[in-house]
C-alpha positions, 0 to 999 in steps of 0.5 A, spaced: 426 982 836 422 976 835 420 972 842 420 965 842 414 961 844 419 956 847 422 960 852 420 960 859 423 964 865 423 964 873 425 969 878 427 966 885 428 970 891 433 967 896 434 970 903 441 971 905 444 970 912 448 976 915 456 974 916 455 976 923 449 977 928 451 984 929 450 986 922 444 988 918 440 983 914 442 982 907 437 984 902 434 977 898 438 975 892 434 974 886 436 969 881 433 968 874 433 961 871 431 961 863 430 954 860 427 952 853 420 947 853 422 945 845 419 938 845 424 935 842 431 939 842 431 943 848 438 946 849 437 947 857 431 943 861 427 946 867 431 941 871 438 944 869 436 951 869 433 951 876 437 946 879 443 950 881 445 957 882 448 960 876 445 954 871 439 959 869 444 963 865 446 957 860 440 959 855 444 965 852 438 967 847 434 970 852 428 968 848 430 972 841 429 967 835 435 970 832 440 968 837 436 961 838 442 955 839 437 951 835 438 950 827 432 951 823 431 944 822 431 942 829 426 948 831 421 946 826 422 939 828 416 938 833 
């Protein structure tokens, strides 16, 4: 697996509130946000990936060049 130089990832921890006050505090929810920093053809920008819960899963390549959504021409167009 070749790692893409444009792939970036961030993990955020979000505190959850208990359903009722007599219950224990829930552990924090970890949210992974992944985005592409390709200068011209980024399929998922950081603002999109980190802007909403669940949007961090939009970039399906996970940094693997073989699964990159960009064509070879787009990837090399820097």
